[in-house]
C-alpha positions as CSV (number, residue, x, y, z in Angstrom):
1,M,-22.3,18.9,-33.8
2,N,-22.0,16.5,-30.9
3,I,-23.9,16.9,-27.6
4,F,-21.0,18.6,-25.9
5,E,-20.7,21.3,-28.5
6,Q,-24.4,21.7,-28.5
7,R,-25.1,21.9,-24.8
8,E,-21.9,22.4,-22.8
9,S,-20.7,26.0,-22.1
10,N,-17.9,27.6,-24.1
11,V,-15.9,27.7,-20.9
12,R,-14.9,24.0,-21.3
13,S,-11.2,23.7,-21.8
14,Y,-9.4,20.4,-21.3
15,C,-11.7,18.6,-23.8
16,R,-10.5,21.0,-26.5
17,S,-7.0,19.8,-26.1
18,F,-7.9,16.1,-25.8
19,P,-10.9,15.8,-28.2
20,V,-12.0,12.2,-27.6
21,V,-14.7,10.7,-25.4
22,F,-13.0,8.9,-22.5
23,H,-14.7,5.8,-21.0
24,R,-12.6,4.3,-18.2
25,A,-9.3,4.6,-16.5
26,K,-6.9,2.5,-14.4
27,G,-3.6,3.5,-12.8
28,S,-1.9,5.9,-15.2
29,I,-3.8,4.8,-18.3
30,I,-7.0,6.4,-19.6
31,Y,-9.1,4.6,-22.3
32,S,-11.3,6.2,-24.9
33,E,-14.6,4.8,-26.0
34,S,-12.9,3.2,-28.9
35,G,-10.6,1.4,-26.6
36,R,-7.4,3.4,-27.3
37,E,-5.0,3.8,-24.4
38,Y,-3.5,7.2,-23.3
39,I,-0.8,7.7,-20.8
40,D,-1.9,10.2,-18.2
41,F,0.7,12.9,-17.4
42,L,-2.0,15.2,-16.2
43,A,-3.4,13.2,-13.2
44,G,-6.5,15.3,-12.8
45,A,-4.4,18.4,-12.6
46,G,-2.8,16.9,-9.5
47,A,-6.0,15.4,-8.0
48,L,-5.0,11.8,-8.8
49,N,-1.7,11.4,-7.0
50,Y,-2.5,7.7,-6.4
51,G,-3.7,7.0,-9.9
52,H,-7.1,6.3,-11.4
53,N,-9.3,3.8,-9.5
54,N,-6.5,2.8,-7.0
55,D,-7.5,-0.7,-5.8
56,Y,-6.7,-0.1,-2.2
57,I,-8.6,3.1,-1.9
58,K,-11.5,1.8,-4.1
59,Q,-12.1,-1.2,-1.9
60,R,-12.5,1.0,1.2
61,V,-14.9,3.3,-0.6
62,V,-17.0,0.5,-2.1
63,S,-17.2,-1.2,1.3
64,Y,-18.4,2.0,2.8
65,L,-21.1,2.4,0.2
66,D,-22.2,-1.2,0.5
67,A,-22.8,-0.6,4.3
68,D,-25.2,2.2,3.5
69,A,-23.0,4.5,5.7
70,I,-23.8,8.2,5.7
71,A,-22.7,9.9,2.5
72,H,-23.5,13.5,3.3
73,G,-23.1,14.9,6.8
74,L,-22.6,18.7,6.7
75,D,-20.2,19.2,9.6
76,M,-21.8,16.7,11.9
77,Y,-19.7,14.2,13.8
78,T,-19.4,11.0,11.7
79,S,-17.3,7.9,12.0
80,A,-15.7,8.6,8.6
81,K,-14.6,12.0,9.7
82,E,-13.4,10.7,13.0
83,E,-11.2,8.1,11.3
84,F,-9.8,10.6,8.8
85,L,-8.9,13.1,11.5
86,A,-7.3,10.4,13.7
87,K,-5.3,9.0,10.8
88,F,-4.2,12.5,9.5
89,S,-3.1,13.4,13.0
90,K,-1.2,10.1,13.6
91,A,0.4,9.7,10.2
92,I,1.1,13.3,9.2
93,L,0.8,16.0,11.9
94,I,2.2,14.3,15.0
95,P,5.3,12.8,13.3
96,K,6.1,16.1,11.7
97,Q,5.5,18.0,15.0
98,L,2.9,20.2,13.3
99,D,0.1,21.5,15.6
100,Y,-2.7,22.5,13.3
101,R,-6.5,22.6,13.6
102,V,-8.3,21.2,10.6
103,Q,-11.1,23.2,8.9
104,F,-13.2,21.4,6.4
105,C,-14.1,23.9,3.7
106,G,-16.1,23.6,0.5
107,S,-15.6,21.1,-2.3
108,T,-12.5,22.5,-4.0
109,G,-9.3,24.3,-3.3
110,T,-10.5,27.8,-4.0
111,N,-13.0,27.5,-1.1
112,A,-10.1,26.8,1.3
113,V,-8.2,29.8,-0.1
114,E,-11.2,32.0,0.5
115,A,-11.4,30.8,4.1
116,A,-7.7,31.5,4.7
117,L,-8.0,35.0,3.4
118,K,-11.1,35.7,5.4
119,L,-9.6,34.3,8.6
120,A,-6.3,36.2,8.1
121,R,-8.2,39.5,7.9
122,K,-10.3,38.6,10.9
123,V,-7.3,37.7,13.0
124,T,-5.1,40.7,12.1
125,K,-7.8,43.3,11.6
126,R,-5.9,44.2,8.4
127,T,-7.3,44.0,4.9
128,G,-4.3,43.7,2.6
129,I,-2.8,40.6,1.1
130,F,0.6,40.1,-0.5
131,S,0.7,37.6,-3.3
132,F,3.3,36.8,-6.0
133,M,3.7,37.4,-9.7
134,G,2.9,34.1,-11.4
135,A,0.7,32.9,-8.7
136,Y,-2.5,30.9,-9.2
137,H,-4.9,30.2,-6.3
138,G,-8.3,29.6,-7.8
139,M,-11.3,30.9,-9.7
140,T,-13.6,32.5,-7.1
141,L,-13.4,36.2,-6.5
142,G,-11.0,36.2,-3.5
143,S,-8.8,33.6,-5.1
144,L,-8.8,35.4,-8.4
145,S,-7.7,38.6,-6.7
146,I,-4.5,37.0,-5.6
147,S,-3.8,35.1,-8.9
148,G,-1.5,36.8,-11.4
149,N,-2.9,35.7,-14.7
150,K,-4.7,38.7,-16.2
151,A,-6.7,36.6,-18.7
152,I,-8.5,34.6,-16.1
153,R,-9.2,37.8,-14.0
154,S,-10.5,39.8,-16.9
155,G,-14.1,39.1,-16.2
156,A,-13.9,39.7,-12.5
157,I,-14.1,43.5,-12.1
158,G,-12.6,44.9,-9.0
159,T,-11.1,41.7,-7.6
160,S,-7.6,43.3,-7.0
161,N,-8.6,45.6,-4.2
162,N,-6.3,45.3,-1.2
163,V,-3.9,42.9,-3.1
164,T,-0.3,43.7,-3.8
165,F,1.8,41.5,-6.1
166,M,5.4,41.0,-5.2
167,P,8.2,39.6,-7.4
168,F,8.8,35.9,-7.3
169,P,12.3,34.5,-7.8
170,Y,11.9,33.7,-11.4
171,G,13.5,34.9,-14.7
172,F,15.6,38.1,-14.2
173,M,14.2,38.2,-10.6
174,E,16.3,35.2,-9.7
175,T,19.2,37.5,-9.2
176,F,17.1,40.2,-7.5
177,D,16.7,40.2,-3.7
178,T,12.9,39.8,-3.8
179,I,12.7,39.4,0.0
180,G,14.8,42.5,0.5
181,Y,12.4,44.4,-1.8
182,I,9.4,43.2,0.3
183,E,11.3,44.3,3.5
184,S,11.9,47.7,2.0
185,V,8.2,48.1,1.1
186,L,7.2,47.2,4.6
187,S,9.8,49.4,6.3
188,D,9.6,52.5,4.2
189,I,7.0,54.9,5.6
190,N,6.7,56.4,2.1
191,S,6.2,53.1,0.2
192,G,2.5,53.7,-0.1
193,I,1.7,50.1,0.7
194,E,0.1,49.1,4.0
195,K,1.2,46.1,6.0
196,P,-0.9,43.1,4.9
197,A,-2.8,40.6,6.9
198,A,-1.0,37.7,5.2
199,I,1.4,36.7,2.5
200,I,0.2,33.7,0.4
201,F,2.7,31.7,-1.6
202,E,3.3,28.4,-3.5
203,T,6.5,26.5,-3.0
204,V,6.3,25.5,-6.6
205,Q,4.3,27.8,-8.9
206,A,2.7,25.0,-10.9
207,E,0.3,26.9,-13.2
208,G,2.9,29.7,-13.2
209,G,5.3,27.5,-15.2
210,V,6.7,25.0,-12.7
211,V,8.8,27.6,-10.9
212,V,10.5,26.2,-7.8
213,A,11.0,28.5,-4.9
214,P,14.6,28.2,-3.4
215,I,14.9,26.9,0.1
216,E,16.7,30.0,1.4
217,W,14.1,32.2,-0.1
218,M,11.3,30.4,1.7
219,Q,13.2,30.6,5.0
220,K,13.7,34.3,4.6
221,L,10.0,34.8,3.8
222,R,9.1,33.0,7.0
223,E,11.5,35.2,9.0
224,L,10.1,38.4,7.3
225,C,6.6,37.4,8.3
226,D,7.6,36.8,11.9
227,K,9.4,40.1,12.1
228,H,6.4,42.1,10.8
229,E,3.7,39.9,12.4
230,I,2.2,38.9,9.1
231,L,0.5,35.6,8.6
232,L,2.2,33.2,6.2
233,I,-0.2,31.0,4.1
234,C,1.1,28.1,2.0
235,D,-1.0,27.0,-0.9
236,D,-0.2,23.3,-1.1
237,I,-3.2,22.4,-3.3
238,Q,-1.3,21.1,-6.3
239,V,2.1,20.3,-5.0
240,G,1.2,18.9,-1.5
241,C,0.1,15.4,-0.6
242,G,3.4,14.0,-1.6
243,R,3.9,15.5,-5.0
244,T,7.4,16.8,-4.2
245,G,8.3,13.8,-2.0
246,P,7.3,14.6,1.6
247,F,3.6,15.1,2.3
248,F,3.9,18.9,2.5
249,S,6.0,20.7,-0.1
250,F,7.3,23.2,2.5
251,E,9.1,20.6,4.5
252,R,12.2,20.8,2.4
253,A,12.7,24.4,3.8
254,N,12.1,23.3,7.4
255,I,9.5,26.1,7.9
256,V,6.0,26.0,9.4
257,P,3.4,28.2,7.8
258,D,0.6,29.8,9.9
259,M,-2.0,28.3,7.5
260,V,-1.8,25.6,4.9
261,V,-4.3,25.0,2.1
262,L,-4.9,21.5,0.9
263,S,-7.2,20.0,-1.8
264,K,-6.9,18.0,-5.0
265,S,-5.3,14.7,-3.9
266,I,-6.2,14.9,-0.2
267,S,-9.3,12.7,-0.8
268,G,-7.1,10.1,-2.5
269,Y,-9.6,9.2,-5.2
270,G,-10.5,12.5,-6.9
271,F,-13.4,13.2,-4.6
272,P,-14.1,16.9,-3.9
273,M,-12.4,17.9,-0.7
274,S,-10.5,20.9,0.7
275,L,-8.8,21.6,4.0
276,L,-7.5,24.7,5.8
277,L,-4.9,23.9,8.4
278,I,-4.7,26.6,11.1
279,K,-2.3,27.1,14.0
280,P,-4.5,26.8,17.1
281,D,-4.1,30.4,18.3
282,L,-5.5,31.6,15.0
283,D,-8.6,29.5,15.1
284,V,-10.9,32.4,16.1
285,W,-13.9,31.4,14.1
286,S,-17.3,31.7,15.7
287,P,-19.5,28.6,15.1
288,G,-21.0,28.6,11.6
289,E,-19.1,31.8,10.6
290,H,-17.7,30.1,7.5
291,T,-19.6,27.1,6.1
292,G,-20.2,25.1,3.0
293,T,-22.9,22.5,2.1
294,F,-20.3,19.9,0.9
295,R,-17.7,20.3,3.6
296,G,-18.8,16.9,4.9
297,N,-18.1,14.7,1.9
298,Q,-17.9,11.4,3.7
299,L,-16.6,9.5,0.7
300,A,-13.7,11.9,0.6
301,F,-13.0,11.2,4.3
302,V,-12.9,7.5,3.5
303,G,-10.7,7.9,0.5
304,G,-8.4,10.3,2.3
305,T,-7.9,7.9,5.2
306,A,-7.2,5.0,2.8
307,A,-4.8,7.2,0.8
308,L,-2.7,7.9,3.9
309,E,-2.6,4.2,4.7
310,Y,-1.6,3.5,1.1
311,R,1.3,6.0,1.3
312,E,2.7,4.1,4.3
313,I,2.2,0.6,3.0
314,T,3.8,1.3,-0.4
315,G,6.6,3.6,0.8
316,L,5.4,6.2,-1.6
317,E,7.7,9.0,-0.5
318,Q,10.8,6.9,-1.4
319,E,9.2,5.9,-4.6
320,V,8.8,9.5,-5.6
321,K,12.5,10.1,-4.9
322,V,13.5,7.3,-7.3
323,K,11.2,8.6,-10.1
324,E,12.4,12.1,-9.5
325,S,16.0,10.9,-10.1
326,F,15.0,9.2,-13.3
327,L,13.2,12.3,-14.6
328,K,16.0,14.7,-13.7
329,T,18.5,12.5,-15.5
330,F,16.2,11.9,-18.5
331,F,15.5,15.6,-19.0
332,S,19.1,16.7,-18.6
333,E,20.5,14.0,-20.9
334,Q,17.7,13.6,-23.5
335,I,15.6,16.8,-23.6
336,A,17.9,19.7,-22.7
337,P,20.5,18.8,-25.5
338,I,17.8,19.3,-28.2
339,S,18.1,23.0,-27.8
340,D,20.3,25.3,-25.6
341,R,17.2,27.5,-25.2
342,I,15.2,24.8,-23.4
343,D,14.9,25.3,-19.7
344,I,14.1,22.4,-17.4
345,R,12.7,23.0,-13.9
346,G,11.1,20.8,-11.3
347,L,11.3,18.4,-8.3
348,G,9.6,15.3,-7.1
349,L,7.0,14.4,-9.7
350,I,6.2,17.9,-11.1
351,W,8.5,19.0,-13.9
352,G,8.4,21.7,-16.6
353,I,10.0,21.9,-20.0
354,D,10.2,25.6,-20.7
355,L,9.9,26.5,-24.4
356,A,9.4,30.2,-24.0
357,Y,11.6,31.0,-27.0
358,L,8.9,29.4,-29.2
359,E,5.5,30.8,-30.1
360,E,2.5,29.6,-28.1
361,A,1.0,28.0,-31.3
362,I,4.1,25.9,-31.8
363,V,4.1,24.6,-28.2
364,E,0.4,23.8,-28.6
365,K,1.2,21.7,-31.7
366,I,3.8,19.9,-29.7
367,T,1.4,18.8,-27.0
368,A,-1.3,18.0,-29.6
369,R,1.2,15.7,-31.3
370,C,2.0,14.1,-28.0
371,F,-1.7,13.4,-27.6
372,E,-1.8,11.9,-31.1
373,L,0.9,9.5,-30.0
374,G,-1.0,8.5,-26.8
375,L,0.1,11.0,-24.1
376,I,-2.1,13.4,-22.2
377,I,0.0,16.4,-21.2
378,E,-0.8,20.1,-20.7
379,R,0.8,23.5,-21.1
380,V,1.2,26.1,-18.3
381,G,3.2,29.3,-17.6
382,R,3.5,32.6,-19.3
383,N,1.8,32.3,-22.8
384,N,1.3,28.5,-22.1
385,T,4.8,27.7,-23.3
386,V,5.9,25.3,-20.5
387,I,5.0,21.6,-20.9
388,K,4.1,20.3,-17.5
389,I,4.8,16.7,-16.5
390,L,2.5,15.7,-13.7
391,P,2.0,11.9,-13.6
392,S,0.5,9.9,-10.7
393,L,3.0,9.3,-7.9
394,N,2.6,5.5,-8.2
395,I,3.0,5.4,-12.0
396,E,4.8,2.3,-13.2
397,M,8.4,3.0,-14.3
398,S,7.8,1.4,-17.7
399,I,4.8,3.8,-18.3
400,L,6.8,6.8,-17.1
401,R,9.6,6.0,-19.5
402,K,7.2,5.5,-22.4
403,G,5.6,8.8,-21.8
404,C,9.0,10.5,-21.6
405,Y,10.1,8.9,-24.8
406,I,7.0,10.3,-26.5
407,I,7.9,13.8,-25.4
408,N,11.5,13.2,-26.6
409,E,10.3,12.0,-30.0
410,V,8.0,14.9,-30.5
411,L,10.4,17.6,-29.4
412,E,13.2,16.1,-31.7
413,S,10.9,16.0,-34.7
414,C,9.4,19.5,-34.0
415,L,12.6,21.3,-33.0
C-alpha cells in the first residue's frame, strides 16, 4: 500500500483514473516520475487555460516573489490587486461595455456561487432559486443545493430547500419550450412555485455532459428575468476566461447577466481565486458582510494580470477559433462515422463525445485505454458516458492532433 492509499481520504477521485505519480508539467504535457509524457486534455478541470507553467505568467509571478512583495493581504489595498483591477477593467469590462463591481470571494468557484446566492436573496428579499437539470455549481451546501447530480448531493441532507430545478434544452427537452414552461410556472397562480430571487445557469453545462445552450434560449431567459424582476446569474467558472472564444461565454448571445461567477482560470496559473461580478445597483453588501481569509491571494492577482496581457499579446481568442474549427471537423469526419449513435457537442475548446448508448463501465475502459496510450481525459454527464475534451487554449496544434488521434484509435478499436 502506498502512502496515498494509506493516508489520503477515500474521497480522492482523479488519481483513481490516472494512477501514476506526476512530477512536472509544461504547456500541455504532464510528466510522471518515471519520465513518461502524457498529453493533458483535462487542463486542471479548466483551471489551466494557459497551460502548465506558462513562461510569460511564471516570469511575472517569480519576479513578484523575488521582490518579497506581500503574498497574503485579506482585502487590504495592495499594488497587485490594484494592477489586476485596472487591467481587468481596461482589457475586459470597458471594451465590452460591461459595468460590474468586482467582489473577491474565497479560494474557489463554489465560494463565489455562495456569495451570489446570498446577495440575490438579500437584494430581492426572496428565498427561492431556479436552477437547471444537469447543472453543476460546486460542493458547498448552497452550491450543492442548485446542482442536479443526486450522487454528489446524497450526503448533504436538506440542501434542496427553496430550490426548483427547471428543464434545460437537452435530450427530448430540445424540442420542448423550456422558457415557455418557466413562464407558465411564474404566471400561474396555482403553480405552487414562488417567484425566485434568481435564476442561475451555465451557457455550457460542462459537468452535465458538454451541453451547449442555444443563443435564442439564453436571450429568452434574459427577457424572462427582466419581465419578472428576477436576477440572472451566469456561472462562467469552467467555460469563461476564453474557453469558448470570447472572454465571457455569454457574449455570443449578446446578453448581460446581473451577476457573473468566475474562477478556475481567472488567476492564469492555477492559483486559487474566485470573483463575483455584480451590477453596481445590486452591490448592497455592508462592509465585511461576506468575507473569506484567502480572498486576497496576491499571487493570483499577479498571475491574473499577466494572463490578461498574454491573451492580448498572443491573440488567443482567434487561436481558439482556429482550433475550434479543427476539432469540429475532426470529430464530424473521424469520430462521428464510427457509430451513428455517437453524439458530438461543443464549441470553442470544450467538446463532448456522447456515448450514452454504452454502459458506463465500457466508457470508463475507453478513457483508461486513452491514458495507457498517453492521454489524460475525463468522463462527465449522465452516468459519466460523455468523454470531455478540455485542452489548454494555447495547446500546440501538433499535440492537439496527436491527442485526437489517440481518441480516434481507441474508439475504433473498442467500438
